[in-house]
C-alpha positions as CSV (number, residue, x, y, z in Angstrom):
1,M,53.9,-68.5,8.9
2,K,53.9,-67.8,5.2
3,I,53.0,-70.4,2.6
4,I,52.9,-69.7,-1.1
5,I,51.1,-72.1,-3.4
6,N,52.2,-72.5,-7.0
7,N,49.1,-73.6,-8.9
8,S,51.1,-74.2,-12.1
9,S,53.5,-76.6,-10.3
10,M,53.3,-80.3,-11.0
11,V,53.8,-80.8,-7.2
12,P,50.5,-81.4,-5.4
13,I,49.3,-78.5,-3.2
14,Y,49.3,-80.6,0.0
15,T,53.0,-81.5,-0.8
16,Q,53.9,-77.9,-1.3
17,I,52.4,-77.1,2.1
18,I,54.4,-80.0,3.7
19,Q,57.6,-78.9,2.0
20,Q,57.2,-75.3,3.1
21,I,56.4,-76.1,6.7
22,K,59.3,-78.5,6.9
23,A,61.6,-75.8,5.4
24,Q,60.4,-73.3,8.0
25,I,61.1,-75.8,10.8
26,A,64.6,-76.5,9.3
27,S,65.4,-72.8,9.0
28,D,64.3,-72.2,12.6
29,V,61.3,-69.9,11.5
30,L,58.9,-72.3,13.2
31,H,59.8,-73.5,16.7
32,E,58.6,-76.2,19.1
33,N,55.0,-75.6,20.3
34,D,54.3,-72.8,17.7
35,P,50.7,-73.2,16.6
36,L,49.9,-73.7,12.9
37,P,46.9,-71.9,11.5
38,S,43.6,-73.8,11.8
39,V,42.7,-76.0,8.8
40,R,39.9,-73.7,7.9
41,S,41.9,-70.5,8.4
42,L,44.8,-71.7,6.2
43,S,42.4,-73.1,3.5
44,K,40.7,-69.7,3.4
45,D,44.0,-67.8,3.2
46,L,45.3,-70.0,0.4
47,N,41.9,-70.3,-1.3
48,I,42.1,-74.1,-1.4
49,S,40.0,-76.9,0.0
50,A,40.2,-77.6,3.8
51,L,40.6,-81.3,2.9
52,T,43.9,-80.4,1.2
53,V,45.2,-78.6,4.3
54,K,44.0,-81.5,6.5
55,K,45.8,-84.0,4.3
56,A,49.1,-81.9,4.7
57,Y,48.7,-81.6,8.4
58,D,47.9,-85.3,8.8
59,E,51.0,-86.2,6.8
60,L,53.1,-83.8,8.9
61,E,51.8,-85.5,12.0
62,A,52.5,-89.0,10.6
63,L,56.1,-87.8,10.0
64,G,56.4,-86.4,13.5
65,F,56.7,-82.8,12.6
66,V,53.5,-81.6,14.2
67,V,51.1,-82.8,16.9
68,T,47.4,-82.1,16.9
69,V,45.5,-81.6,20.2
70,H,41.8,-82.3,19.7
71,G,39.9,-79.0,20.2
72,K,43.1,-77.0,20.6
73,G,44.9,-77.0,17.3
74,T,48.0,-78.2,15.6
75,Y,51.5,-77.4,16.9
76,I,55.1,-77.8,15.9
77,S,56.5,-81.0,17.6
78,G,59.4,-81.0,19.9
79,N,60.9,-83.9,18.0
80,N,62.4,-81.9,15.2
81,S,65.9,-81.3,16.6
82,E,67.4,-84.3,14.8
83,Y,65.8,-83.1,11.5
84,I,67.1,-79.6,12.0
85,K,70.6,-80.9,12.8
86,E,70.5,-83.2,9.8
87,N,69.6,-80.2,7.5
88,Q,72.4,-78.1,9.0
89,I,74.9,-80.9,8.4
90,K,73.6,-81.2,4.8
91,E,74.1,-77.5,4.3
92,V,77.7,-77.6,5.5
93,E,78.4,-80.7,3.3
94,N,77.0,-78.8,0.3
95,G,79.2,-75.9,1.0
96,L,82.3,-78.1,1.3
97,K,81.4,-79.9,-1.9
98,D,81.1,-76.5,-3.7
99,S,84.6,-75.6,-2.3
100,I,86.1,-78.8,-3.4
101,E,84.7,-78.5,-6.9
102,K,86.0,-74.9,-7.1
103,A,89.4,-76.1,-6.0
104,E,89.4,-78.8,-8.7
105,R,88.5,-76.2,-11.3
106,Y,91.5,-74.1,-10.2
107,S,93.7,-77.2,-10.1
108,I,94.4,-76.8,-6.4
109,S,95.7,-80.1,-5.0
110,K,93.8,-82.1,-2.4
111,E,96.7,-81.7,0.0
112,D,96.5,-77.9,-0.4
113,V,92.8,-78.0,0.2
114,R,93.3,-80.1,3.4
115,E,95.9,-77.7,4.6
116,M,93.5,-74.8,4.0
117,F,90.7,-76.6,5.8
118,D,92.9,-77.4,8.8
119,M,94.2,-73.9,8.9
120,L,90.6,-72.4,8.8
121,L,89.5,-74.9,11.5
122,D,92.5,-73.8,13.7
123,E,91.6,-70.2,13.2
124,T,88.0,-70.8,14.4
125,E,89.3,-72.5,17.6
126,A,91.6,-69.6,18.5
């Protein structure tokens, strides 16, 4: 797991940790039951306070992204499939929006866009 802290960012460090772990879950870098580094280990690696890492882990646990087993560590939760699916849908939506905007710039009619979309869908089914 790789986390990069931007000390000049206006985003709090614990929030940067949360965002990056969530992004790694969404992009399938981190999987169910993968262990996260210990609070002490990550704080040492990032050269930040252990309390900052603990705050990030606690927030991730409150959101359901991780589970902490006392004396064992913190692990990626198995409840992330809906989050991953939601991010995948959002990514496809963004791609479609980009295509629609491009079609509008090129003055391609909505009907032509629908025909292209249906044709491409049919090609993937074949």
